[in-house]
PyMOL Python script that loads the backbone (N, CA, C, O; Angstrom):
from pymol import cmd

cmd.read_pdbstr("""\
ATOM      1  N   MET A   1     124.697  83.241  83.720  1.00  0.00           N
ATOM      2  CA  MET A   1     124.191  85.118  84.143  1.00  0.00           C
ATOM      3  C   MET A   1     123.265  85.402  84.122  1.00  0.00           C
ATOM      4  O   MET A   1     122.856  85.157  82.987  1.00  0.00           O
ATOM      5  N   THR A   2     122.108  86.053  85.006  1.00  0.00           N
ATOM      6  CA  THR A   2     120.875  85.718  85.190  1.00  0.00           C
ATOM      7  C   THR A   2     120.971  87.870  84.874  1.00  0.00           C
ATOM      8  O   THR A   2     121.709  88.702  85.401  1.00  0.00           O
ATOM      9  N   VAL A   3     119.909  88.024  83.861  1.00  0.00           N
ATOM     10  CA  VAL A   3     120.196  89.919  83.985  1.00  0.00           C
ATOM     11  C   VAL A   3     118.474  89.779  84.306  1.00  0.00           C
ATOM     12  O   VAL A   3     117.431  89.274  83.891  1.00  0.00           O
ATOM     13  N   LEU A   4     118.999  90.545  85.260  1.00  0.00           N
ATOM     14  CA  LEU A   4     117.094  91.213  86.045  1.00  0.00           C
ATOM     15  C   LEU A   4     116.850  92.509  85.248  1.00  0.00           C
ATOM     16  O   LEU A   4     117.572  93.448  84.911  1.00  0.00           O
ATOM     17  N   PRO A   5     115.393  92.156  85.059  1.00  0.00           N
ATOM     18  CA  PRO A   5     114.691  93.153  84.141  1.00  0.00           C
ATOM     19  C   PRO A   5     114.838  94.824  85.081  1.00  0.00           C
ATOM     20  O   PRO A   5     114.840  95.137  86.272  1.00  0.00           O
ATOM     21  N   GLN A   6     114.927  95.438  84.008  1.00  0.00           N
ATOM     22  CA  GLN A   6     114.940  96.919  84.166  1.00  0.00           C
ATOM     23  C   GLN A   6     113.737  98.180  83.632  1.00  0.00           C
ATOM     24  O   GLN A   6     113.387  98.478  82.490  1.00  0.00           O
ATOM     25  N   PRO A   7     113.354  98.679  84.824  1.00  0.00           N
ATOM     26  CA  PRO A   7     111.649  99.503  83.482  1.00  0.00           C
ATOM     27  C   PRO A   7     112.718 100.303  83.263  1.00  0.00           C
ATOM     28  O   PRO A   7     113.758 100.792  83.701  1.00  0.00           O
ATOM     29  N   LEU A   8     111.489 100.132  81.830  1.00  0.00           N
ATOM     30  CA  LEU A   8     111.812 100.425  80.351  1.00  0.00           C
ATOM     31  C   LEU A   8     110.664 101.761  79.775  1.00  0.00           C
ATOM     32  O   LEU A   8     109.602 101.346  79.312  1.00  0.00           O
ATOM     33  N   PRO A   9     110.777 102.601  79.790  1.00  0.00           N
ATOM     34  CA  PRO A   9     109.872 103.642  79.449  1.00  0.00           C
ATOM     35  C   PRO A   9     109.301 103.710  78.550  1.00  0.00           C
ATOM     36  O   PRO A   9     109.963 103.803  77.517  1.00  0.00           O
ATOM     37  N   PHE A  10     107.140 103.699  78.375  1.00  0.00           N
ATOM     38  CA  PHE A  10     107.227 103.906  76.448  1.00  0.00           C
ATOM     39  C   PHE A  10     105.716 104.415  76.805  1.00  0.00           C
ATOM     40  O   PHE A  10     105.205 104.553  77.917  1.00  0.00           O
ATOM     41  N   VAL A  11     105.293 104.593  75.816  1.00  0.00           N
ATOM     42  CA  VAL A  11     103.986 105.179  75.262  1.00  0.00           C
ATOM     43  C   VAL A  11     103.585 104.775  74.227  1.00  0.00           C
ATOM     44  O   VAL A  11     103.824 104.466  73.060  1.00  0.00           O
ATOM     45  N   MET A  12     102.224 104.963  75.768  1.00  0.00           N
ATOM     46  CA  MET A  12     100.633 104.350  74.562  1.00  0.00           C
ATOM     47  C   MET A  12     100.204 105.539  74.165  1.00  0.00           C
ATOM     48  O   MET A  12     100.245 106.288  75.141  1.00  0.00           O
ATOM     49  N   PRO A  13      99.760 106.165  73.096  1.00  0.00           N
ATOM     50  CA  PRO A  13      98.441 106.934  72.613  1.00  0.00           C
ATOM     51  C   PRO A  13      97.279 106.903  73.014  1.00  0.00           C
ATOM     52  O   PRO A  13      96.850 105.779  73.276  1.00  0.00           O
ATOM     53  N   PHE A  14      96.515 107.871  73.177  1.00  0.00           N
ATOM     54  CA  PHE A  14      94.973 107.748  72.997  1.00  0.00           C
ATOM     55  C   PHE A  14      94.714 108.719  72.478  1.00  0.00           C
ATOM     56  O   PHE A  14      95.337 109.779  72.431  1.00  0.00           O
ATOM     57  N   TYR A  15      93.779 108.426  72.053  1.00  0.00           N
ATOM     58  CA  TYR A  15      92.902 109.327  70.538  1.00  0.00           C
ATOM     59  C   TYR A  15      91.089 109.616  71.663  1.00  0.00           C
ATOM     60  O   TYR A  15      90.359 110.570  71.396  1.00  0.00           O
ATOM     61  N   GLN A  16      90.818 108.834  72.539  1.00  0.00           N
ATOM     62  CA  GLN A  16      89.262 109.356  72.895  1.00  0.00           C
ATOM     63  C   GLN A  16      89.654 109.749  74.836  1.00  0.00           C
ATOM     64  O   GLN A  16      90.578 109.510  75.613  1.00  0.00           O
ATOM     65  N   TRP A  17      88.714 110.246  74.873  1.00  0.00           N
ATOM     66  CA  TRP A  17      88.960 110.805  75.947  1.00  0.00           C
ATOM     67  C   TRP A  17      88.857 109.356  77.257  1.00  0.00           C
ATOM     68  O   TRP A  17      89.459 109.391  78.330  1.00  0.00           O
ATOM     69  N   TRP A  18      88.047 108.313  76.844  1.00  0.00           N
ATOM     70  CA  TRP A  18      87.586 107.422  77.377  1.00  0.00           C
ATOM     71  C   TRP A  18      88.823 106.503  77.506  1.00  0.00           C
ATOM     72  O   TRP A  18      88.871 105.547  78.280  1.00  0.00           O
ATOM     73  N   GLU A  19      89.858 106.900  76.642  1.00  0.00           N
ATOM     74  CA  GLU A  19      90.805 105.621  76.477  1.00  0.00           C
ATOM     75  C   GLU A  19      92.216 105.497  77.386  1.00  0.00           C
ATOM     76  O   GLU A  19      93.192 104.750  77.463  1.00  0.00           O
ATOM     77  N   ALA A  20      91.572 106.992  78.168  1.00  0.00           N
ATOM     78  CA  ALA A  20      92.662 107.265  79.289  1.00  0.00           C
ATOM     79  C   ALA A  20      92.287 106.720  80.142  1.00  0.00           C
ATOM     80  O   ALA A  20      92.894 105.752  80.601  1.00  0.00           O
ATOM     81  N   ALA A  21      91.355 107.090  80.549  1.00  0.00           N
ATOM     82  CA  ALA A  21      90.673 106.175  81.713  1.00  0.00           C
ATOM     83  C   ALA A  21      90.894 104.176  81.349  1.00  0.00           C
ATOM     84  O   ALA A  21      91.477 103.402  82.108  1.00  0.00           O
ATOM     85  N   PHE A  22      90.338 103.861  80.224  1.00  0.00           N
ATOM     86  CA  PHE A  22      90.832 102.722  80.258  1.00  0.00           C
ATOM     87  C   PHE A  22      91.941 102.291  80.565  1.00  0.00           C
ATOM     88  O   PHE A  22      91.976 101.476  81.487  1.00  0.00           O
ATOM     89  N   TYR A  23      93.251 102.701  79.880  1.00  0.00           N
ATOM     90  CA  TYR A  23      94.528 102.334  79.954  1.00  0.00           C
ATOM     91  C   TYR A  23      94.877 102.897  81.249  1.00  0.00           C
ATOM     92  O   TYR A  23      95.950 102.420  81.619  1.00  0.00           O
ATOM     93  N   GLY A  24      94.406 103.703  82.059  1.00  0.00           N
ATOM     94  CA  GLY A  24      94.707 103.957  83.760  1.00  0.00           C
ATOM     95  C   GLY A  24      94.456 103.460  84.693  1.00  0.00           C
ATOM     96  O   GLY A  24      95.059 103.437  85.765  1.00  0.00           O
ATOM     97  N   VAL A  25      93.188 102.835  84.266  1.00  0.00           N
ATOM     98  CA  VAL A  25      92.638 101.570  85.539  1.00  0.00           C
ATOM     99  C   VAL A  25      93.368 100.371  85.295  1.00  0.00           C
ATOM    100  O   VAL A  25      93.640  99.655  86.259  1.00  0.00           O
ATOM    101  N   GLY A  26      93.755 100.020  84.044  1.00  0.00           N
ATOM    102  CA  GLY A  26      94.274  98.219  83.693  1.00  0.00           C
ATOM    103  C   GLY A  26      95.921  98.320  84.215  1.00  0.00           C
ATOM    104  O   GLY A  26      96.533  97.389  84.739  1.00  0.00           O
ATOM    105  N   LEU A  27      96.549  99.889  83.895  1.00  0.00           N
ATOM    106  CA  LEU A  27      97.899  99.981  84.365  1.00  0.00           C
ATOM    107  C   LEU A  27      98.249  99.912  85.878  1.00  0.00           C
ATOM    108  O   LEU A  27      99.287  99.600  86.463  1.00  0.00           O
ATOM    109  N   LYS A  28      97.071 100.297  86.292  1.00  0.00           N
ATOM    110  CA  LYS A  28      97.008 100.664  88.026  1.00  0.00           C
ATOM    111  C   LYS A  28      96.346  99.353  88.573  1.00  0.00           C
ATOM    112  O   LYS A  28      96.140  99.239  89.781  1.00  0.00           O
ATOM    113  N   ALA A  29      96.033  98.425  87.742  1.00  0.00           N
ATOM    114  CA  ALA A  29      95.669  96.802  88.356  1.00  0.00           C
ATOM    115  C   ALA A  29      96.736  96.326  88.005  1.00  0.00           C
ATOM    116  O   ALA A  29      97.384  95.956  88.984  1.00  0.00           O
ATOM    117  N   TYR A  30      97.258  96.150  87.014  1.00  0.00           N
ATOM    118  CA  TYR A  30      98.294  95.584  86.823  1.00  0.00           C
ATOM    119  C   TYR A  30      99.919  96.385  88.080  1.00  0.00           C
ATOM    120  O   TYR A  30     100.896  95.701  88.384  1.00  0.00           O
ATOM    121  N   ASP A  31      99.739  97.703  88.486  1.00  0.00           N
ATOM    122  CA  ASP A  31     100.612  97.905  89.453  1.00  0.00           C
ATOM    123  C   ASP A  31     100.620  96.937  90.666  1.00  0.00           C
ATOM    124  O   ASP A  31     101.479  96.144  91.052  1.00  0.00           O
ATOM    125  N   LEU A  32      99.186  97.305  91.224  1.00  0.00           N
ATOM    126  CA  LEU A  32      98.367  96.378  92.540  1.00  0.00           C
ATOM    127  C   LEU A  32      98.867  95.071  92.319  1.00  0.00           C
ATOM    128  O   LEU A  32      99.502  94.391  93.124  1.00  0.00           O
ATOM    129  N   LEU A  33      98.475  94.723  90.975  1.00  0.00           N
ATOM    130  CA  LEU A  33      98.720  92.867  91.360  1.00  0.00           C
ATOM    131  C   LEU A  33     100.290  92.777  91.184  1.00  0.00           C
ATOM    132  O   LEU A  33     100.659  91.707  91.666  1.00  0.00           O
ATOM    133  N   ALA A  34     101.503  93.606  90.599  1.00  0.00           N
ATOM    134  CA  ALA A  34     102.552  93.006  90.452  1.00  0.00           C
ATOM    135  C   ALA A  34     103.099  92.972  91.925  1.00  0.00           C
ATOM    136  O   ALA A  34     103.737  92.044  92.423  1.00  0.00           O
ATOM    137  N   GLY A  35     102.731  94.168  92.542  1.00  0.00           N
ATOM    138  CA  GLY A  35     103.112  94.681  93.787  1.00  0.00           C
ATOM    139  C   GLY A  35     104.597  94.680  93.879  1.00  0.00           C
ATOM    140  O   GLY A  35     105.261  95.316  93.061  1.00  0.00           O
ATOM    141  N   MET A  36     105.213  93.914  94.952  1.00  0.00           N
ATOM    142  CA  MET A  36     106.871  94.942  94.925  1.00  0.00           C
ATOM    143  C   MET A  36     107.395  94.275  93.995  1.00  0.00           C
ATOM    144  O   MET A  36     108.402  94.897  93.657  1.00  0.00           O
ATOM    145  N   ALA A  37     107.193  92.603  92.885  1.00  0.00           N
ATOM    146  CA  ALA A  37     108.103  91.967  91.676  1.00  0.00           C
ATOM    147  C   ALA A  37     107.622  93.385  90.635  1.00  0.00           C
ATOM    148  O   ALA A  37     108.213  93.469  89.558  1.00  0.00           O
ATOM    149  N   GLY A  38     106.774  94.253  90.905  1.00  0.00           N
ATOM    150  CA  GLY A  38     106.772  95.159  89.407  1.00  0.00           C
ATOM    151  C   GLY A  38     107.581  95.654  89.297  1.00  0.00           C
ATOM    152  O   GLY A  38     108.360  95.566  90.245  1.00  0.00           O
ATOM    153  N   LEU A  39     108.098  96.690  87.880  1.00  0.00           N
ATOM    154  CA  LEU A  39     108.780  97.417  87.646  1.00  0.00           C
ATOM    155  C   LEU A  39     108.918  99.094  88.008  1.00  0.00           C
ATOM    156  O   LEU A  39     109.800  99.948  87.927  1.00  0.00           O
ATOM    157  N   GLY A  40     107.498  99.024  88.455  1.00  0.00           N
ATOM    158  CA  GLY A  40     107.427 100.529  89.246  1.00  0.00           C
ATOM    159  C   GLY A  40     106.414 101.310  89.052  1.00  0.00           C
ATOM    160  O   GLY A  40     105.651 100.635  88.361  1.00  0.00           O
ATOM    161  N   GLN A  41     105.911 102.377  89.250  1.00  0.00           N
ATOM    162  CA  GLN A  41     103.845 103.238  88.579  1.00  0.00           C
ATOM    163  C   GLN A  41     103.957 103.345  87.759  1.00  0.00           C
ATOM    164  O   GLN A  41     104.700 104.258  87.398  1.00  0.00           O
ATOM    165  N   ALA A  42     103.284 102.465  86.735  1.00  0.00           N
ATOM    166  CA  ALA A  42     102.305 103.622  85.516  1.00  0.00           C
ATOM    167  C   ALA A  42     102.397 105.256  85.899  1.00  0.00           C
ATOM    168  O   ALA A  42     102.158 105.747  87.002  1.00  0.00           O
ATOM    169  N   VAL A  43     102.665 105.711  85.112  1.00  0.00           N
ATOM    170  CA  VAL A  43     102.651 107.641  85.076  1.00  0.00           C
ATOM    171  C   VAL A  43     102.210 107.604  83.910  1.00  0.00           C
ATOM    172  O   VAL A  43     102.760 107.241  82.870  1.00  0.00           O
ATOM    173  N   LEU A  44     100.398 108.295  84.258  1.00  0.00           N
ATOM    174  CA  LEU A  44      99.971 108.480  82.577  1.00  0.00           C
ATOM    175  C   LEU A  44     101.004 110.588  82.251  1.00  0.00           C
ATOM    176  O   LEU A  44     101.360 111.454  83.050  1.00  0.00           O
ATOM    177  N   VAL A  45     101.049 110.511  81.142  1.00  0.00           N
ATOM    178  CA  VAL A  45     101.549 112.081  80.746  1.00  0.00           C
ATOM    179  C   VAL A  45     100.946 112.267  79.624  1.00  0.00           C
ATOM    180  O   VAL A  45     100.602 111.529  78.700  1.00  0.00           O
ATOM    181  N   ASP A  46     100.834 113.909  79.956  1.00  0.00           N
ATOM    182  CA  ASP A  46     100.493 114.311  78.439  1.00  0.00           C
ATOM    183  C   ASP A  46     100.977 114.585  76.872  1.00  0.00           C
ATOM    184  O   ASP A  46     102.186 114.621  77.099  1.00  0.00           O
ATOM    185  N   GLY A  47     100.936 114.669  76.322  1.00  0.00           N
ATOM    186  CA  GLY A  47     101.717 114.767  74.617  1.00  0.00           C
ATOM    187  C   GLY A  47     102.760 115.549  74.867  1.00  0.00           C
ATOM    188  O   GLY A  47     103.763 115.093  74.319  1.00  0.00           O
ATOM    189  N   PHE A  48     103.023 116.842  75.645  1.00  0.00           N
ATOM    190  CA  PHE A  48     104.365 117.978  75.646  1.00  0.00           C
ATOM    191  C   PHE A  48     105.118 117.430  76.446  1.00  0.00           C
ATOM    192  O   PHE A  48     106.247 117.009  76.192  1.00  0.00           O
ATOM    193  N   LEU A  49     104.261 117.372  78.020  1.00  0.00           N
ATOM    194  CA  LEU A  49     105.337 116.016  78.594  1.00  0.00           C
ATOM    195  C   LEU A  49     105.667 115.342  78.035  1.00  0.00           C
ATOM    196  O   LEU A  49     106.893 115.452  78.082  1.00  0.00           O
ATOM    197  N   ALA A  50     105.333 114.335  77.229  1.00  0.00           N
ATOM    198  CA  ALA A  50     106.026 112.727  77.358  1.00  0.00           C
ATOM    199  C   ALA A  50     107.032 114.037  75.996  1.00  0.00           C
ATOM    200  O   ALA A  50     108.070 114.374  76.564  1.00  0.00           O
ATOM    201  N   LEU A  51     106.946 114.709  74.585  1.00  0.00           N
ATOM    202  CA  LEU A  51     108.044 115.626  74.362  1.00  0.00           C
ATOM    203  C   LEU A  51     109.018 115.904  75.293  1.00  0.00           C
ATOM    204  O   LEU A  51     110.013 115.208  75.495  1.00  0.00           O
ATOM    205  N   ALA A  52     108.782 116.734  75.753  1.00  0.00           N
ATOM    206  CA  ALA A  52     110.078 117.627  76.920  1.00  0.00           C
ATOM    207  C   ALA A  52     110.888 116.490  77.826  1.00  0.00           C
ATOM    208  O   ALA A  52     112.070 116.705  78.098  1.00  0.00           O
ATOM    209  N   ARG A  53     110.163 115.150  78.335  1.00  0.00           N
ATOM    210  CA  ARG A  53     110.833 114.346  78.619  1.00  0.00           C
ATOM    211  C   ARG A  53     111.874 113.214  77.259  1.00  0.00           C
ATOM    212  O   ARG A  53     112.400 112.168  77.640  1.00  0.00           O
ATOM    213  N   ARG A  54     111.960 113.565  76.142  1.00  0.00           N
ATOM    214  CA  ARG A  54     112.400 112.556  75.342  1.00  0.00           C
ATOM    215  C   ARG A  54     111.499 111.388  75.337  1.00  0.00           C
ATOM    216  O   ARG A  54     112.008 110.536  74.609  1.00  0.00           O
ATOM    217  N   TYR A  55     109.990 110.833  76.005  1.00  0.00           N
ATOM    218  CA  TYR A  55     109.971 109.713  75.852  1.00  0.00           C
ATOM    219  C   TYR A  55     109.567 109.375  74.014  1.00  0.00           C
ATOM    220  O   TYR A  55     109.446 108.215  73.620  1.00  0.00           O
ATOM    221  N   ILE A  56     109.469 110.104  73.444  1.00  0.00           N
ATOM    222  CA  ILE A  56     109.276 110.309  71.849  1.00  0.00           C
ATOM    223  C   ILE A  56     110.104 110.775  71.537  1.00  0.00           C
ATOM    224  O   ILE A  56     110.418 111.905  71.909  1.00  0.00           O
ATOM    225  N   SER A  57     110.992 109.826  70.456  1.00  0.00           N
ATOM    226  CA  SER A  57     112.141 110.982  69.581  1.00  0.00           C
ATOM    227  C   SER A  57     111.674 111.149  68.803  1.00  0.00           C
ATOM    228  O   SER A  57     112.144 111.900  67.949  1.00  0.00           O
TER     229      SER A  57
END
""", "prot")
cmd.dss("prot")
cmd.show_as("cartoon", "prot")
cmd.util.cbc("prot")
cmd.orient("prot")
């Protein structure tokens, strides 16, 4: 039986302003390299939105 991967939301916290740019560039590079084989686009959200969408329990 083959199990296909499914998107799984996860949160990467950052504490300095430059970390958002660092992770954002890295995740966008992954999205470009993965192409159609990727699991979806990476999205940067702030802490309030993450809590509102229950990304953090």
